[in-house]
N, C-alpha and C positions, 0 to 999 in steps of 0.2 A: 255506525253502519246500518241502524235503520232508517235514518235520515236520508242516506244515501239511497237506498233501496227504493223510498218513497219518492224521491224526486225523479230516478230513471223511471219508475214505473208511471209517474205523471207524463214523462216526455215521450214515453212509449205509448201511453194513451192518446196524446195529442196527435202523434204521428198515424195510428192506427184510425182514430176517429176521422182525422182529415181524409185518409184515403177512402173509407166508408162514405163519406158527404160526396164524394166525387164518383164512386162507382153507384151509388144509388139512382135507379131510374127516375123516380120522382125528385122535385125540387125541394130537398130537405136541406135546412141552412146549417152548416157546420158546427154553428154554436149549440144548435139542438142535439146534433150527434155526439157532441162532445159531453154534453150534460147526462145523456142516456149511458154513454160508456161508463163516464164516471160513477154513475149509480150503481151499473154493474158492477165495478170494482169495489164501492162502497158494501154491496150486499155479499161478494165472493170473498174478496180479499180480508186477511187477518192484519189489516192496516188502518190506523187512524190518524188522521192529519189533526194535529190540534193548532188551530190557527192563532197566532198570538197578533192582535189587532194593530199594535204598533210596528211590529215587524212585517206584517202583511201589508201595510200602507208603505212603509220605506220601501220594499223589494219591487212591487208592482206598480204603482202609480207614478215614481218621477219617469222611467224611461218611456212608459206608454204615453204620458201626456207630453213629453219632450219630443218624441219623434213625430206627436200629430201636429205639435205648433211648428215644428221644422218643415214637415212635409206640406202643410195645406196650400193650396193656391193661394198668395197673397193678393193679387190682383182682382181674381175673382170674389176674394172675399170683402176687399174693400168697395166693390160696386154694390154690394148689398148689406153694406155695414148697419143701416137703419134697422133692416129685417131681423138680422142676425143679432143685433142688440135686444132689439123687442124680444126677441124668443129666449135668448140666452140670459137676460137679466131679467126684463118685465115678467116674463110667463114663470120663469124660476120661482120669484118671490110670491107670483100669484098663486102657483102651485103648493109652495110651502105653507102658507096661510091658508088658502081653501081647504087642501087635503088634510093639512094637521088638523083643522077643525072638524072636518069630516069624517077623519078616523076615531078623532075623540069622540064625536057622538056614535058614531057606528059600534066603537069598541069603549065603554066607558071604564072598562078595568085597564085600559093603557093610560097612563099619565098623560096630561097634556104635552109637556115638553118631549116626551119619547114620541107621541105622536106627530110632532112637529120634526124631531129627529128622522123618523121612519119617510115623512114627507119628502123632508130635504135629500134622502139618499135615493128616492124612486122621480126626482125631479132631473135629474140629468139623462140625456141620451147617448145612444151609441151607435154610432155611424157604421163602426165595422160589422156589426149585426145587419144592420141594414143593407149592406154592400153583399154580404152572403145571401141573404134573402133574395136580393134583385138580381143575382148573377145570371139569370137566364131571362129575367125581363127587366133589361136597363132601367136606371133611374133617369129621368131627363138631367142633363149635366148641370145646369143652373140650380135645379133642385137638389144636387147632390151637394153642390159648392155650399148651400146655405145650411142643409142638415151638418155638414162636416165643420163649418164656422160656428154653428151652434153648440155642438157636442164639445168643440174645444173651449167655448167660454163658459157653457154651463156646468161643464165639470167642476171649474174653479167656483163658480158661484153657489153652486148646490153644496159641494163639500164646505165652502165656509159657512153658510147657513146650518149646516150640520155641526160644525163646531161650536157656534153659538147654542144650538139646541142641546147638545150634551154638556157644555159649561151650566145651562139653565138647569137640567136635569140633577147634574151632581150637586149644584149650589141652592137649588129651590127659589132662585131669584131671578129676574130678568129685568134690565134698565134699557128701555129704546136708545136714550140719549147715549149712554154707555157703549152699547151695540153699534151704534152708529160710528162713535169715535174709533171703537177698535176696528170696524171694517174699514175706515180710512186707511189706518195704520196697517192693519195685514195687507189691503191691497196695495198701497203706494209703496210700503217698504218690501213686500214681497216682489212686484215688479221691478223697482229698483236693483235687488239683490239679483236677481234672475238676468236682467240686461247686463249688469256689472260683472257677473261672472263669467257669462259666454265672452264679452269683449275680452275682459282681462285673459282669460285662458286662449282665446284665438290671437290674441297679440303676441302672447308669450310664445306659443307654437311658431306662429311666423317669423319670429326675431330668431328662434333656435334654428329653424329648418334653413333661414338665407345664411347662417354662418357655419352650421355644422351638417348640413343636408338633412333630408327628411327621411325618418324611418316610419315605414309602413304601419308596422304593429303598434308603436308607440302612438301614433296619429289616431288609429282606431280606438285604442284602449283610451286615451283622453276623453275623445267623445262619447264615449261610455260614461266616464265619470263626472262629466258636466251636470248631467241632470242630479245626481246625487249630491255632488257640491253646493248646488243651487238649494236644493230641498234643505237639506241640513243645516246649510249656512241660514235661510230663512228660519226656520223652526228655531233655530239657537237665541235669535232675537225675536221671537214671540210674532213673527209674520207669518204670512200665508206660503208655505212651501209648496202648495198646490199652484198658486200664480207665480211663483219665482219659477217653477219648473216649465210652466207654459210659455211665459215672458224669455226664458233661456231658448227655448226650441225657436220662438219666432225670430227672435235675434240671431240666432245661429245662420239663418237663410241670407241676411244682410251681412253678416261677418264674413262669410264664404264668398259672397261677390267681391270683397275686395282684397281677400288673401286666399287666393286659389291653393288647393291641394294638388298633389300629382294625380294625373288621372288614375293611375293604379290603385292610390290611396282612396279616391272617391267610390271607384267600383267594389274595392273591398269591404270599404264601410259602409256601402250601401247593403252589401250582401248580409254582413253582420246584424246590422239593424233590421233587415228584413227577417232574419231568422229569430232574434230576440223577441222582435214585436208578434211573429205568429207563435212561438213559444209561450210566452207569457200569457197573452189573450187564450191559447187554448188552454193552458192549465188553470187559469181561474175558472173556465168553464168546465173543465173535469173535476175542478176543486167542489164547484156548486154541486155538481151530481154525485161526488163521494160525500158531501154531507147530507144529502136528501134522506138517506137511510134512518140517519138519526134524527134530522129535523121530523120525517114523518112517524118515526116510532116514538117518537114524544109529543106527537100532534095532539093526542087526547088530553095528556096532561097540559098542554099549552092551550087547548081552546077551553080547558076548565077555568082557565084565569078569567076568561069572558062569560062567565057564569052558564056555558053550555056543556052539555057531554057528548053529542055527538060531532065526531072530527069533522064532517063534512062542511060544517060551519066555518071552518078554516078556508076551504074552496070558494066558500059566498063572499067571505071578506075580501078576497084578493079578486074575485070578480067584479066586487063592488067598486074597489080601488081602481081598477083597471078601466072599468067603463066611465069612471068621475074624470080618471086622467085624459082618457081620449076626448070625453066630451068638453073638458075645458081647454083643451088643445087646439079641439076645432074652431071653438068660438074665438079664441085667442088668434089663430092663424086668418080666420075671416077677418076679424077686427083689423088686424095688422094691414090686411091689403086694402079694405076701406079706407083707414086712415093715410096710406101711402098716397093713394089715389085723391083723397082730399088735400094732402100737402102739395101735391103736384098741382093742385087746381084744375084737373081736367077729368075728363070722362074716361071710364076704363078704356074707349078705344076698340081698335076691332077685335083685340081678343080680349075677352072676358072669361075669368077662369070658370070652367065647370065645376060644380059641386064635389066633383071626384077628385079635383086637384087638392081641395082642402081636407077630405077625406084622406087621400093618399099620406099629404103631410102629416095628419094625425097619427095615422097607422104606423109612419116611419118612427115615431118618437119611441122607438124600440129601447127599452131598458137592459144593460148588460153588464160591463166589466165594471166601471164605475159605481153602479148601485151595489153590486155583491160587495166591491173592496171597502166602500162606503158603510155599508150595515155592519160588517165584520170589525169593523173599528170602534163598535159600540163598548163602552168599557165592561169588563166583566164584573167590577164591585163599583160600589159607591164610596166615598171618601170613609164612612165608617165601616168599611170591610162588609157591609151587607150587599147580598146579588143586585146588580143593576136591574131595577124593574121591566119585565116584560119583554127582557133582551131575546129570549128564545123565541117569543110571539113576533117581535119585529124582522128577525132573521127568515123564519118562515113565509111571513108575509112578502117581503122583499123578494125573496126567492121566488114565489109563487107569480108575483108580478113581472118578473124576468121571464119565466116560462111561458104565461099566457101572452105577454107582449110579443115574444117571438113566435109561438104558434099564429095568433092572430095576425101579425103581419106576413109571415110565410104565406098563409091562405090569401089573405086580403089584398096585399100589394098588387101581387101578379093580376088579379081580377080588374082592381081600379086603373093599374097602368096600362093595360093592353086596350090599344086602340086609341086612347087619351089624345086629343089634340092638344098640343102644346105650342106655343110662338116658337117662330124659327129661331134656332141658335145663330148667332153672329159668326160669319166665316173667319175663320183664322188665316186663310189663306194669303191675304193681302199682306199681313203682319209677318208670316213666315217668308215670304218673297223677300220684304224689305231686309230681313234679318240676314237671309242668305247671300243677298247682293252685297250688303254690308261686309260679311265676314269674307266673301268671294275679292272685294275690293282689297281688304285689308291683306288676304293673303297676297294678292299680287303685289302689293308695295313691299312686305316682307321678301316675297321670291327675288324681286329686283333688288333689294337693298343687300341679300346675300350673295346675289350672283356677281354683284360689283367688287363686293370684298373678296369671295374666292378668285376673282379674274386678277384683282390686284395682289392678291398674296401668293399664288402659285401660277404655275404654267398651265398650259392646255386651255388657254380661256375658249377657243372655239368649242372645246366638249362642254365646259361649264356654261355657257350660252346655249348650247344645243338643247341641254337638259331642262335649263330654267325657261326657255321657251315652249317645250313640251309640255311642262308642269303648268305654264301660265295659259296654254290655250285651252287646258281642262277649265280653269277658273272662267276664263273670258265666254267660254261656251255657257257655262252656268248662267252667268251674269246676263247673256243674251237670252236665253231661254227665259228667265224670271222675269227681265224687263218685258220682252216681247208677249209673253204669255200664250193664249190662244190655243190653234193647232199644235203648235209646235211644243208648247209646254205639255198637252196631253200625250203627245208623241214620246216625249221626254220621260214622262211618268210611264207609260207603259213600258218603254225600253229599260227603266229603272228595275220595274217589277220582273221582267224577263232577266236583268242583268243578275238581280239579286237571286232567283231562283237557282240561275246556272251556278254563280258563284258559291252559293249554299250546298248544291249538290257536290260541286268540287271539293269544297271544304269537307263534308261529310266522308267523301272518298279519301281524301289526304289522311283524315284522322283513323280510318281503319287501316290505311295501309302502313301508319305507325303502330298501330295496336298490333299489327300482323307481324312486324319487324320485333317488337319487344317480346311478343310470345315467342319467336324464334330465335330470342337472345341475339338477333344479329345487332341490336343497338341497346345500349346502356340505359338504366331506369331513369337517370338525370337526363340524358337526351331526350329520352321519350316523355318526360314532365315540361320539359322547356318547350318541345314541338307542340305539345298538347294544349298546353296554356296560351301558347299565341294562335293556335288553331280556334281555342275557345272565345277568347277575345274578338277575334276577326267575325266569329259567328254571332257573337252577343251584339257587335256594333250593327251587323246587317239585321239583325231582328228587331231592333230599337225601332 
């Protein structure tokens, strides 16, 4: 009963904190509100959440990394692969080594292996927190795509480095050659298992659907199971479950292209995944806040590990780590841009980035969900049963880095991005026009085929031909407008906006009429649900 109460309380906190973040007049990111709300729960409620590292990693990371890999824009990611790889792999490894030695120098009481473990968990970035921060000051599209791609890959690379650091802390030994070999196995086997899991499950789903029909609930449930199957399967053979989940998510996009689900399945599945992503991200930040009172109450004892008495030393350590992280990231981003220019063999051209671009990219490296999830996976005890060294100190420092990076980005990013001149984004209008014309031409061919079949098999061929011609005229007009362009395209767009506004007003009026009939018991609840669902789907299509 206590576990159920805790889960319900956490979900309630996520809902309330999300509402508060939208209500506040100032631009306060939702993660900060969730952390604060969790801290209030930790101080007021007589509930304590004991986080089991392995269970925490299994419950939270697979679905979050899977949906990130599934939804990240693949084309945009491929355009900036060199930059993303440099940030996600090169910067992570540099951060682990540089910050690891820096923490070891800054806090001699923390063992070197634990310092590297802490450096590994603070290396991944969190694009969801950045999106929340930049809600009122939008981040340029290409910059956001780079940040999303970086976060997707550096989650895996950072947590793989964490795995090696924990192994070194538990065994007391570290072999670079052995680590390199293990890394190859972890990466290759993990990616292979993730790809194979998604392909096998999606093909099995397609086979069953073709022969026995498609059950929407089952389809949604299977999509929820894929990340856990990939993660557990990879971990079972001592490969990287993290990379398996990321690979499974990326593969899901391509698998869906060849084996389309029903439209109703896609709509419901998207809604379910949106809810799960929102809930899990929120719960993690609420949990961080809930743990803060315990972390801070033991701050004095934790700081004593560093041979200091004043707990404010903990804040100084956090600020120093955040400053070095930001500085290292700034230098890396600047060097990455210069190297990319040298590789092209050209001058920077008409657009040479302002220093604020590099500063914005540095501040955008906000730590969040993965950092917290990673640091909480530190073992509770060593192999001999003794407590894991400096575990509480590592958790306190990681929590501080998350909070300080969120606050710094929420204040600094809007200032840096406001009025910042960026290169013009390439227009997608031509691409959209080509797709719409191709789709309309395919529709015309299908209409002609169906019309001929109906005319051959049924009477009243004139009625069928008239109906087909009426529908075909709509598609011909769409092709003409997209091909001609110019003023006719602008007029059609304006007409579409007016048409959309009028249709939305009509749909809202229809829905209100249905509700009135329901309240007056002039129609049954089943009829009311059917009509409401149809109207909701129509409105959703118009609003996309």
